[in-house]
C-alpha positions in Angstrom: 4.9 114.0 89.7 5.6 111.3 86.9 3.3 113.2 84.5 5.5 116.5 85.1 8.8 114.5 84.5 7.5 112.9 81.3 6.2 116.4 80.1 9.7 117.8 80.8 11.3 115.0 79.1 9.2 115.4 75.9 9.7 119.2 75.8 13.4 118.6 76.2 13.4 116.3 73.3 11.6 118.5 70.9 13.7 121.4 71.9 16.8 119.2 71.2 15.5 117.9 67.8 14.7 121.6 66.8 18.1 122.9 67.8 20.3 119.9 66.7 20.7 120.9 62.8 22.0 124.4 64.1 24.2 122.8 66.6 25.7 120.2 64.2 26.2 122.8 61.6 28.1 125.2 64.0 30.2 122.3 65.5 31.3 121.4 61.8 32.2 124.7 60.9 34.2 125.3 64.2 36.1 122.1 63.3 36.9 123.4 59.8 37.9 126.7 61.2 40.3 125.2 63.6 42.0 123.0 61.0 42.2 126.1 58.6 43.9 128.3 61.2 46.3 125.5 62.1 47.8 126.1 58.7 49.4 129.0 60.1 51.9 126.8 61.8 53.9 126.8 58.5 54.8 130.3 59.2 56.4 129.5 62.6 58.7 127.2 60.5 59.8 129.9 58.1 60.3 132.6 60.9 62.2 130.3 63.3 63.6 131.2 66.6 63.5 135.0 66.4 59.8 134.9 66.1 57.2 135.0 69.0 53.5 134.6 68.6 51.9 137.8 70.4 48.4 137.5 69.2 46.4 135.1 67.1 42.6 134.5 66.4 40.2 133.0 63.9 36.5 133.6 63.2 33.6 132.8 61.0 31.7 135.7 59.5 29.2 136.8 56.8 31.0 136.7 53.5 28.7 138.6 51.2 25.2 139.6 50.8 23.8 136.0 50.9 23.9 133.4 53.5 27.7 132.5 53.2 30.3 131.9 55.6 34.0 133.1 55.3 36.8 131.8 57.3 39.7 134.0 58.6 42.7 133.3 60.8 45.4 135.8 61.9 48.5 135.5 63.6 50.9 138.4 64.8 54.5 137.9 65.8 57.2 139.8 67.4 60.0 139.4 65.0 63.6 140.1 66.4 65.7 140.4 63.2 66.8 143.1 60.8 67.0 140.8 57.9 63.6 140.6 56.2 64.8 140.4 52.6 62.8 137.8 50.9 60.6 136.9 53.9 57.3 138.1 52.3 58.0 136.2 49.2 58.7 133.0 51.4 55.4 133.5 53.1 53.3 134.1 49.9 54.6 131.1 48.4 53.1 128.8 50.9 49.8 127.3 49.2 47.3 127.2 52.1 44.4 124.6 51.8 40.8 125.5 51.2 38.4 124.9 53.9 36.2 122.5 52.0 39.2 120.8 50.2 37.6 121.7 47.0 39.5 121.9 43.8 39.1 125.6 43.4 41.3 127.3 40.8 42.0 130.3 43.0 44.3 130.4 46.0 43.5 131.1 49.6 43.7 134.8 50.0 46.6 135.7 52.1 47.7 139.0 53.5 51.2 139.8 54.8 52.5 142.8 56.7 56.0 143.3 57.8 56.8 146.3 60.0 59.8 146.8 62.5 59.5 144.0 65.1 56.0 142.6 63.6 54.8 140.4 61.2 51.1 140.1 60.6 49.7 137.3 58.6 46.0 136.8 57.7 44.3 134.1 55.5 40.9 134.1 54.3 38.6 131.4 52.3 35.3 131.5 51.3 32.4 132.1 50.8 30.8 128.9 51.5 27.3 127.8 52.1 26.3 128.6 55.6 23.8 125.8 55.9 22.2 126.1 59.3 25.1 128.3 60.9 23.1 131.1 61.9 26.4 133.2 62.3 26.5 133.8 58.5 22.9 134.5 57.9 
């Protein structure tokens, strides 16, 4: 019985050693994605009380023809006010941080759509090296 347990332990250790670079890379990218998407909280302060978040999401996806990850975060608000003058400019003036806090000269891509009763904001940054994150291969 002890030989079977030893064999299972060895196989488990080998499997963990093989999978760990992938798991570590995925966890690292997930932490970056959460931090990147939390920047949309700045929009809450601009919109104020009449706004209500009705949908939000974030994802990592293939950003090009090579092994590169692009990060995207989106929020949809129900916005109960008729005064939207200057709102888009205020939102576009926000300088979002890059995922890797690099000294890139370009801004993070941001998309703003304002419709009656809806404000939709999407920010994207990338591409960055995928490393062992197989979602971007």
